[in-house]
C-alpha positions as CSV (number, residue, x, y, z in Angstrom):
1,M,11.9,40.6,-83.0
2,L,8.7,38.7,-82.5
3,V,8.1,35.7,-80.3
4,I,5.4,33.3,-81.3
5,G,4.3,31.7,-78.1
6,G,4.9,34.8,-76.0
7,S,2.9,33.5,-73.0
8,S,5.4,30.6,-72.4
9,D,8.3,30.6,-70.1
10,I,10.8,30.1,-72.9
11,G,9.1,32.8,-74.9
12,H,9.3,35.2,-71.9
13,A,13.0,34.4,-71.4
14,A,13.9,34.8,-75.1
15,A,12.1,38.1,-75.3
16,L,13.8,39.4,-72.2
17,R,17.2,38.3,-73.6
18,Y,16.6,40.4,-76.7
19,A,15.2,43.4,-74.8
20,E,18.2,43.4,-72.6
21,R,20.3,43.9,-75.7
22,S,18.1,46.9,-76.8
23,W,16.0,45.0,-79.4
24,Q,12.4,46.2,-79.9
25,V,10.3,43.2,-78.8
26,A,6.8,41.9,-79.5
27,L,5.0,38.9,-78.2
28,A,2.2,36.9,-79.9
29,A,0.0,34.5,-78.0
30,R,-3.4,33.1,-77.6
31,D,-3.2,33.7,-73.9
32,T,-2.8,37.5,-74.1
33,I,-3.3,37.9,-70.3
34,T,-0.2,35.9,-69.5
35,A,1.7,37.4,-72.5
36,Q,0.9,40.9,-71.2
37,R,2.3,39.9,-67.8
38,N,5.4,38.8,-69.5
39,A,5.5,42.1,-71.5
40,D,5.1,44.1,-68.3
41,D,7.8,42.2,-66.6
42,I,10.2,42.8,-69.5
43,K,9.4,46.5,-69.4
44,A,10.0,46.7,-65.7
45,R,13.4,45.0,-66.1
46,T,14.6,46.8,-69.2
47,G,12.5,50.0,-69.6
48,N,11.5,48.8,-73.1
49,D,7.9,48.8,-74.2
50,V,6.7,45.4,-75.4
51,A,3.8,44.9,-77.8
52,V,1.4,42.0,-77.4
53,H,-0.5,40.6,-80.4
54,A,-3.4,38.1,-80.1
55,L,-2.8,34.9,-82.1
56,D,-4.4,31.5,-82.0
57,I,-1.9,29.6,-84.1
58,L,-4.4,26.8,-84.7
59,E,-6.6,29.1,-86.7
60,T,-4.4,28.5,-89.7
61,D,-6.8,30.3,-92.1
62,R,-6.0,33.6,-90.3
63,L,-2.2,33.2,-90.2
64,A,-1.6,35.1,-93.5
65,A,-3.7,38.1,-92.2
66,F,-1.7,38.0,-88.9
67,V,1.6,38.5,-90.8
68,D,0.1,41.1,-93.1
69,D,-1.4,43.1,-90.3
70,L,1.7,43.4,-88.1
71,P,2.8,47.1,-87.7
72,A,6.2,46.2,-89.0
73,L,7.9,43.0,-90.3
74,P,10.3,41.8,-87.7
75,D,14.0,41.2,-88.3
76,T,13.9,38.0,-86.3
77,V,10.9,35.7,-85.5
78,I,11.1,33.0,-82.9
79,S,8.6,30.2,-82.6
80,V,8.5,28.6,-79.2
81,V,5.0,27.2,-79.6
82,G,4.6,23.7,-78.1
83,E,2.1,21.4,-76.4
84,L,3.4,18.4,-74.6
85,G,0.0,16.8,-74.4
86,D,-0.7,13.4,-72.7
87,Q,0.6,10.4,-74.6
88,A,-1.9,8.0,-73.0
89,R,-4.8,10.2,-73.8
90,A,-3.5,10.8,-77.4
91,E,-3.6,7.0,-77.9
92,R,-7.3,6.9,-77.4
93,D,-8.5,10.4,-78.1
94,I,-7.9,11.4,-81.8
95,A,-8.9,15.0,-81.1
96,H,-6.2,15.3,-78.5
97,A,-3.6,13.7,-80.7
98,A,-4.5,16.0,-83.5
99,M,-4.2,19.1,-81.3
100,V,-0.7,18.0,-80.2
101,M,0.4,17.3,-83.8
102,R,-1.1,20.6,-85.1
103,T,0.3,22.7,-82.3
104,N,3.8,21.3,-82.6
105,F,4.1,20.8,-86.3
106,E,1.4,22.0,-88.7
107,A,0.6,25.4,-87.4
108,P,4.1,26.8,-86.6
109,S,5.4,25.4,-89.9
110,L,2.7,27.2,-91.8
111,L,3.3,30.5,-90.0
112,L,7.1,30.3,-90.3
113,G,6.7,29.6,-94.0
114,L,4.7,32.8,-94.4
115,F,7.4,34.8,-92.6
116,A,10.1,33.1,-94.8
117,N,8.3,34.4,-97.9
118,A,8.0,37.9,-96.5
119,F,11.7,37.9,-95.4
120,A,12.8,36.7,-98.8
121,A,10.8,39.4,-100.5
122,R,12.4,42.0,-98.3
123,G,15.8,40.5,-98.6
124,S,16.7,39.7,-95.0
125,G,15.5,38.0,-91.9
126,T,16.1,35.3,-89.3
127,I,13.7,32.5,-88.3
128,V,14.2,30.5,-85.2
129,G,12.2,27.3,-84.6
130,V,12.3,25.7,-81.2
131,S,11.8,22.0,-81.7
132,S,12.9,19.2,-79.3
133,V,15.2,16.3,-78.9
134,A,12.0,14.2,-78.6
135,G,11.9,14.4,-82.4
136,D,15.2,12.7,-82.9
137,R,13.8,9.2,-82.3
138,G,10.3,8.0,-81.5
139,R,9.9,6.6,-78.0
140,G,6.8,4.9,-76.6
141,S,6.4,7.4,-73.8
142,N,5.8,10.4,-76.0
143,Y,5.8,9.4,-79.7
144,V,2.8,11.7,-80.7
145,Y,4.6,14.8,-79.4
146,G,7.9,13.4,-80.7
147,A,6.5,12.7,-84.1
148,A,5.2,16.3,-84.4
149,K,8.5,17.7,-83.3
150,A,10.3,15.5,-85.8
151,G,8.1,16.9,-88.5
152,F,8.8,20.5,-87.4
153,S,12.6,19.8,-87.4
154,Q,12.4,18.4,-90.9
155,F,10.3,21.4,-92.1
156,L,12.9,23.8,-90.7
157,S,15.7,21.8,-92.4
158,G,13.9,22.0,-95.7
159,L,13.1,25.7,-95.3
160,R,16.8,26.4,-94.4
161,N,17.9,24.6,-97.5
162,R,15.5,26.6,-99.7
163,M,16.4,29.9,-98.0
164,A,20.1,29.3,-98.2
165,L,19.9,29.2,-101.9
166,T,18.6,32.7,-101.9
167,G,21.3,33.9,-99.4
168,K,18.7,36.2,-97.8
169,V,17.1,34.4,-94.9
170,R,18.6,32.4,-92.0
171,V,16.7,29.5,-90.4
172,V,17.9,28.1,-87.1
173,T,16.6,24.9,-85.4
174,V,16.9,24.8,-81.6
175,K,16.5,21.4,-79.8
176,P,16.1,21.7,-76.1
177,G,16.0,18.6,-73.9
178,F,14.5,18.8,-70.5
179,V,13.5,22.4,-69.6
180,R,12.0,23.4,-66.2
181,T,8.8,25.2,-67.2
182,R,5.1,25.3,-66.4
183,M,4.6,22.7,-69.2
184,T,6.9,20.2,-67.4
185,A,6.1,21.1,-63.8
186,H,4.3,17.8,-63.3
187,L,7.3,15.7,-64.5
188,K,10.2,14.5,-62.5
189,L,13.2,15.7,-64.5
190,P,16.8,14.5,-64.2
191,A,18.7,17.4,-62.7
192,P,22.0,16.9,-64.7
193,L,20.1,17.1,-68.0
194,T,17.6,19.8,-67.1
195,V,18.1,23.5,-68.1
196,T,16.3,26.7,-67.3
197,P,14.3,28.9,-69.8
198,A,17.1,31.5,-69.4
199,R,19.6,29.0,-70.7
200,V,17.5,28.2,-73.7
201,A,17.1,31.9,-74.4
202,A,20.8,32.5,-74.2
203,D,21.5,29.7,-76.6
204,I,18.9,31.0,-79.0
205,Y,20.3,34.5,-79.0
206,A,23.9,33.2,-79.5
207,A,22.9,31.0,-82.4
208,A,20.7,33.6,-84.1
209,E,22.5,36.8,-83.5
210,E,26.1,36.3,-82.2
211,S,27.8,33.2,-83.6
212,P,25.4,32.0,-86.4
213,R,24.6,28.3,-86.3
214,D,22.0,26.2,-88.1
215,V,21.1,23.5,-85.5
216,I,21.8,23.6,-81.8
217,Y,21.1,21.3,-78.9
218,V,20.5,23.2,-75.7
219,G,22.7,21.5,-73.2
220,R,25.6,19.8,-75.0
221,R,25.1,16.7,-73.0
222,F,21.9,16.1,-74.9
223,W,23.7,16.0,-78.2
224,L,25.7,13.0,-76.9
225,V,22.6,11.4,-75.3
226,M,20.6,11.6,-78.5
227,T,23.6,10.4,-80.6
228,I,23.8,7.3,-78.5
229,I,20.1,6.7,-78.6
230,G,20.2,7.1,-82.3
231,L,22.8,4.4,-82.7
232,I,20.9,1.7,-80.7
233,P,19.8,-1.0,-83.2
234,E,16.0,-1.1,-83.7
235,A,15.8,-4.8,-82.6
236,L,17.1,-3.7,-79.2
237,F,15.5,-0.2,-79.1
238,K,12.0,-1.5,-79.5
239,R,12.4,-3.6,-76.3
240,L,13.5,-0.7,-74.2
241,K,11.1,1.2,-72.0
242,L,11.8,4.8,-73.0
């Protein structure tokens, strides 16, 4: 299996989960130093060697070559790429807004589309895209990030529909809520709704490899929370500070 975003906390946890179950694991990341630390940690825990590949996902013109140059096509590819960004900055800095949108939507979508084509040609494969509950409804506090995640979720939905017709490739959408990671370290998160990267990893593995599912919310409470938020009439919703 291959983790795209292997320097992240969730990527580390997902790779460890697979390695503990005797999968051969590889990490791809722009920050190869952190990714290598994660690889070394996984090897120390499991005894399994972990490959690290350099990848700047925003260099979209090089994504096809990245897929083609892999030593072997993985059975499962998991994208945990994400950039929370700063909403206030994104409102006034178009470059920052574009970076958040491209990192969360454009780039991972393009890369997973390439893997889907390769998997379909081979006749098998599983794609896991880690999106976010932030994409379920736009909120004033993070709508640039949320809009990008909404686009990513819809891409995965369409890709799943296309691949299902071939019967060869599975596409799984994972929607975490609050996760305690380096990316959210500066935020005050509600403890009852916050999960660990290890919990996300466990749910990814279960949905992708054990009890196949198409769309999962990490932390079942968040499914209820987002269902309720989705039912709030727009006339009322737009007056809420969320």
